[in-house]
N, C-alpha and C positions, 0 to 999 in steps of 0.2 A: 424984767419979766412983764408979760402981758397980764392984763386984768381979765383973763378969760375963765376964771373960776373964783368967784367973789368970796367964797368962804375960806380960801387958802391964801396964806401969806408967803409960803416957801414950800417947794417940793422937788424931789429928785429920786431917781431909782438907780441902784447899783447892782450889777451882776458880779457875783464874787465866786472865785474858785480857790480852794485851799488844798494844800498837800502837806503831809508830814515831813517830806524830805526832798521832793523834786523841786527844781528851780522854776520860777514863773516864766522864763523864756520858753519852756516847753509848750505852754499854752499859746503864747504869741506865735510860735512857729507852726503849731498845728492849726490854729484858727486863722492865721494871717491877718490878725487884727492887732493894732497897737493899743495896749491898755491905757486907761487914763491914769493908772497908778499900779504899782506892784510892790511887793515886799519879799525879801529873801530871809529864810530862816537863819538866825544868828545875828542879823543886823541889830545894832543898838540905836535907840532913839531916846529922846528926852521929851517928857511931857510934864508940865508943871514942876520943873526942877527935879524930876525923878527919872533916872536912867532905867530903861527897860530893854529886854532882849526879845526879839520876835521869835515866837515858838513854832510858827507855821509859815510856809511860803504861801503867798497870796497873789492873785491876779484879779484886777478890778476894772470894770467898764462902767463908767458913771455917766448919767445924763446931765449932771450939773455942768453948765456951760455948753452943752450940745443941743439942748432942747429949751426953747424960749416959751415956756407956758407954765401956768399955775395948775393946769389940768394933769394930774398924775397919769391918767390914761394915755396921754400923748407921750409921756416919758416911757411908759411900758411898751407902747407901739414902736417907738424908736429902738428900744432894746431888743424886743422880739424880732424886729425886722433884721437886725444885725445877727442875732443868734440863730434864727431859722435858716439862714444861708449856710450855717456850719453845724447843723444838727447832728450829722453823723460823726463829725469830729468831736463834738461835745460828748457823745456816747463813748467814743474811744477814750477820751480823757477820764470819764467816769470809771471805765474799765481799768484804767491805770491808777485808780485810787484818788482822783481829784473829787472833792466834795464841793457841790455848787448850790447856790441859792440866789435869790434876788431880794434885796432889802429896799424898802420904800420909806423915805422920810417924808412926812406930811405935817405941816404946821398950820393950825387953824388961825385965820385972821381975826375971828370974833369969839373964840372959845366954844364953837360948835361946828357942825358940819362934818364932812368927811369925803374921801374920794369915792368916785363911782367908776365901776368897771363894767364894760359891755360884755355880752356873751362872746363876741368875736375876740376880744382881748383875753378873756378867760380861756377860750379855746386855744389861742396861740400859746399861752402860758402852759396849759395842760399838755399840749403836743410836745413841748420841750422837756417835760418831766422834771422841772426844776421847782423846788419849794420857794414860796414867796412869803415874806412877812413884812409887817408894818411897824414903823417907829413913829408914833403920833405925839405931837406936842400941841400945847394950847397957847393962845395969844401971848407973846412975849417970852415964852420959855425958850424959844429957839435963839433969841438974841444972845444969850450966853454962849451957845455953841457957835454962832456966827463969829463972835469975837475970837474964840479959840481957833476957828478955821483961818481967820485972817492972820493969826500968829503962827500958822502951820502946825499947831499942836493937834488939831483934829482934821482929818482928811475926809474924803467922800467914801468912806468904807462902811457906813451904816452904823 
């Protein structure tokens, strides 16, 4: 990562689409975008030695590994540039029952600070009609999650 946002030690954003029964391939086919990850209802996975069953199908497009910056706005610009190209298809998916949001993970390098979003980024997000929320950590707190990610126990799903 670049040192382009000094109060941040880690950040990424994830577009998420969930459905109660449809398969995630529906989203891939409609958007013609390969997800960074997906999940299918009924899949079983293990986290911290506990087996769990996925209750919703999900389709995820994450900036982690796609954007090399500590500036969350650059991550959101990348996501919105992908999604604005398929805005009408997103609306069709919403009409078919897909629920969508964008989650942003932001970890403070020094225990203070926060992301800044410009009016143009906010406008792009608004035009998509997709809710955005933030998962904020403070210096060192993300280290535990990073360890889980390395062990594939936690993915880039927010």
